[in-house]
N, C-alpha and C positions, 0 to 999 in steps of 0.2 A: 595490945602488944605494941610496944614502941620499937621503932627501928633505930639502930645505933650505927652511925657512920664513923669509921675510924680513918683518921688522916695520918699519913706518914710524911714527915717533912722531907723535902728534896734537899740534898746537900751537894754543893759544888765545891770541889777542892781548889781548883785554879780558875780564877775568873779574871779576864782582862779588864773588865770594867771596874771592879772593886779591889783589885790587887790579889795578893796570894791568900788572904784570909778566907775562911770558909763562910759561905752564905747559905743560910737556911731559909727556904721558901716553903710556906705551908699553903697548899692549894685550898682555895675556898670553894666549898660546895654550895650551890644554891639550889633550892628546891622551888623553882618557878613552875607553877602550873598555869597553863594557858587556858583561860576561859574565853570562849568565843561567843559573841552575841550575833544573832542574825542582823543583817543590815535592814534597817527600817527607814523608809523614806516617807516623811510626813509632810503633807501640804500645809501651807500657812492657812490659818483659819480666816475666813471672811476677806479673801483677797479682792473680790470684786467690790466690796464696800470700801476697803482701805485705799485702793489704788487711785480712784478719782479724787479722794481727799488729798492724797500726797501730791498728785498732779496739780490740784488747785493751789496748794501752798507754794509750789514752785512758780506758778503763774502770777501769784500775788506779789512776789518779789520783782517780777518783770514789769508789771503794769501798775504804775502809781497814779493816783488821781490828783488833779490840781483843782484850783477854784473854778476855772472856766471849763475844765474837762474832767469831771469827777469820775470815780469808779462806782458802778452800780452793783451793790452786793445784795443778793436775794437769798433768804433762808426759807425753806418750806418744811414745816414740821408735819406731824401726822394729820393735823386738822387745819392749821393756819398758815398764812404766808406773811413774811416780814421783809420789807425792802428798805435799803438805806443808800443814800448818795454820800460818798465818802471823799473828803479832801485829805489825801494821805500826806501831803507836804505840810499842811498846817495842823494835821491831826484833828479834824473837825468833821462832824456829821452835818451835812447840809440839809438833808431831808430824812425823815423816818416815817414810815407808814406801815400799818399792819391791818389784817382783816379783823382785828379785835377792837379797833377804834370806833367810838360812837359816831363820828362823822361819816365813817364808811358804812356802818350798819344802821342807816337811818330808818329803814323799814324793818319791821320785825320778821317778816318771812324771807329775808335775804339769805341766800346760800353763800358758802365760802367761795365758790367759783365767781359769783357776781361781785362779792366783796373784793376778790383779788383783782377783778377788772377795774373796779372803782379805785383801788390803790394805785393802779397804773395810770389812771386818768388824773388823780391828784398829783402824782409824781410829775406828769407832763405839765400840769398847771404851775407847779412850783419851779420847774425848770424854766418856763417862760418868764416867771417873775424874777428869777435870779440871772437871766440872760445866758443860760446854758444851751448851746446848740447841739452838742454831741457829748457822748460819754467815752471815757478812755477804754474801759473794758466792762464786760457784763460777767459778773462773778456769781455763779450759781452754787458755789460752795461744794462742788462735786456731786450735786444731786441731779437725778434724771428729771426730765420734763414730765410733769403730771398734768392733770386737768387745771389745777389752780395756776400752775406756772405758765401753761399755755394761754390761759385767759389774761394773765398779767402781761405776757409778751405781745399779745394781739393789741392791747391798748397802747403799748409802747411803739410797736412797729407802724401803727396807723399815723404816728406823728414823726416818723423818721429816725427814731433812736436805735431801733434794731432792724436788721435786714432779715426778712423772712423768705 
């Protein structure tokens, strides 16, 4: 059954605004139904994972590496560790080392923790060859310190690159 709405036009005989002519105004009826939804507050997914990475991107803008004072960038995946000395001004990689390299994994029974320590020692040797005494920043890419990262840091802190 449909509802019918009848509208009656309003008539004004004398109007100061439009003169003495008659003005017909038809009222408009609106049928607005208000649908209310309950307020749902949703937390962002994976905020603890995203926020260190956002913070790291902000710090990368602040600390730029030079040829004599490069930036040390370390990435630690699920099983491996990768390290780079980066000259941001000339956009060059001065050193690259990972736990997958054959020179690092010379013995077959080498664990990734021992290989991460050897990567740190190779990095120190390369810095001595290049004449680098200190690094501008230590960039962990927002990752927390695990066993491989700690073994790598111990090798660096023994030669004065990192303060422990």
